[in-house]
N, C-alpha and C positions, 0 to 999 in steps of 0.2 A: 500486303493480303491478310498477312496472319493480325496485324494491331485492328483492322475494321472487322474480323471473323472475332478474335476479344473485347472485341466493344463492343457488340450487336450479345453474345454471351452475357457480357458483365449486366447489360439494358434487362436480356432476358430475366437474369435471375433477380436482381433490381428491384424491376417495376413492380412482381408480387409483396414483398414485403414493404413496400412504402404504401400499395392499395389497405394492408394491412392494419394499419396503424393505428393506435386509439386517436376518436375525433377528438380535435382542439377543442376548448373552452370546457368548463366546467371541474372541478377537482378529480383528481384520476381516483378510482374503485379500489378500498384498501381490503384487501379478503375478502375470503367470502361474504356475497350478500345474499340471502334466500328470494325465492321468486317469487314470495306472497307480499313483500318490501319491495318489485319493482313496479314502475308505473307500468301501466295497461298495452300503454304501445310497445312495451319493449319485451312485455311474454310472448313468447311463442309457442301454442301447444304441441305436441308432439305427435298427433293421432293424426290431423291430414297430413303430414308430412310423412308417415308412417305406411298410410298406406295408397298414398301417391310411389313411395318404392317400393314395395309389394306390387302395385299393379306394370310400372316398368319392368319388375322385372319378367313376372309374370309375361307379361306382353312381349319381350325379350324373348324368352324358351319358345314361347306357342311360336312365333317367327322364324325362330331357328328350326325346327319338326318341322312346319311347314315347307321350307327352303330342301331342309332332308327328302319332305316326301316327294315333292317335285322333281330332287335330281337323280331319285330312287325310281320313278315312272319313265322318266327318259331312259335311263338304262335298262331299265325292261323294256323299252320299247325298241331300243338299239338290237337286246338281245333275243326281240322274238323275230328281226328284219335277219339277222345273219342268221337264228336258226332256219329260216327260210332260203335263204341264198345256199346255205348246205346241203338244205334238203334239195335242194332244184338238180346240185350239182350230181346226184346218186351217187353208184360206186364208182364214178370216174374220176374219180375226187386225185390224184398224184400220192405217191407212197413219203414214208418218210424224209427221204432224201432228195425230195421233188420231182421226180420223172415216175411216167407210169409204171408198170410192172407187167411182165408179157411171159 
């Protein structure tokens, strides 16, 4: 069982390394190449990615706030029900020891 687990972990750690290798063909790039010398197919403008990242972050924040708001409303509704139950009991509520005082 330990050998299988070790094999699975080694595959899990090796596959991403193989996926991000330099593509075959063409000479390897030596040093820094300015972006204006790259072909248009390899240039990637940053503005759309930046806008998408900020949009995702703000959507995540608003989703979190919405879920907190819903949970808070649920707790407030439960508190109102609890207050009504307590008010219906009146003065006949048991004391701190759980027994009625006489």
